[in-house]
N, C-alpha and C positions, 0 to 999 in steps of 0.2 A: 479388278473384277473377281468377285468371289463365285465361284462355282459351287455346284452342290458336292461336288467331289472333296473341293478345299472345307466346305463346312464340315463335312463327315469325319474326315482327317483331324481337321480340329478339336472335334467335339470327341473323338476315340483317344486323342493324345492328353487331352483334358481329363476324362473320366478315367485313363488309366493311371494317372499321376493322384488323383485323388483315390483310387482304389488302392494304390501303393501306401499311401500315408495310413489307410485305414487297415492295410496288412500290418504295419509297423507296429500300429496303437495294438492291434490284437495281440501280437508276437509278445512287445513288453508288457501286455497285462498280465500274461502267464507267468511272468516272475513275481507278479505280488498276488497269490491267489488267496492269501487271508486278509486283506483287506476290503470288509463290508461293502462301501461304495462302489468298489470295482465289479461286484457282481452284476448289478444294472447295466454298466458299459459293456461287460464280457455278454452279456445276454442278448445286447442288441447288437453285437457285430458279430457274433458267433454264426447266425444263418446267412451272413453277407460273405465272411470272408472262408469258414470252413470246408465250401464245398470246393473252392479252389485248392486251401490247403490239401484237402483231403487226396487231391488228385497226387501230390507229391508224397505223402505219407506212404500210399500205395506203393510207390517206388522207391523211397529211402525210410525203412522201418523205423521206430526210436532204437538208438544204442546206448544201452546201460542207463537209462533214463533222461538221455539227452536227446531231441528232436531236433535232426540237422535239415529236416524238408523245408521249413519254412527259408532256410539259406537258400537253397536251389529254385523255390518259388518267389523269390524276390529278385532273384537275378533272372529268370525268364520273363518276368514282367517287366524288369527294368530294361531289358535288350528289345522286347515288343515296344514298351512306350519308346524308346530312344529310336526305334525305327518310324514310328509314327512323328513323332519330334522332327525326324529329318525330313520326310515326306512334307512335312507343315513349313518348314524353313528352306525349302529347295524353291527357288522361285521357275515358272515357266512348266511345272509339272502339269497342271490342270489347263 
């Protein structure tokens, strides 16, 4: 039987995985700032991903032009997604 808690955990796990993909795309797009068609994609992704990334940018400022805060942001998101994934996979939790 699917309970509301199981549905919530499953939905959150799916959302976190999709958000992680969006973050990776956003980070990769920063490597190609001069490609014109990338500006439209970046403009669409920035309002979605930058608030989360800004949390980590305030912790780890850019060092010498290199921004290592996305590494920490992805690591934290992956850990949280893994926790929801393990809750989703464990039978009898709900």
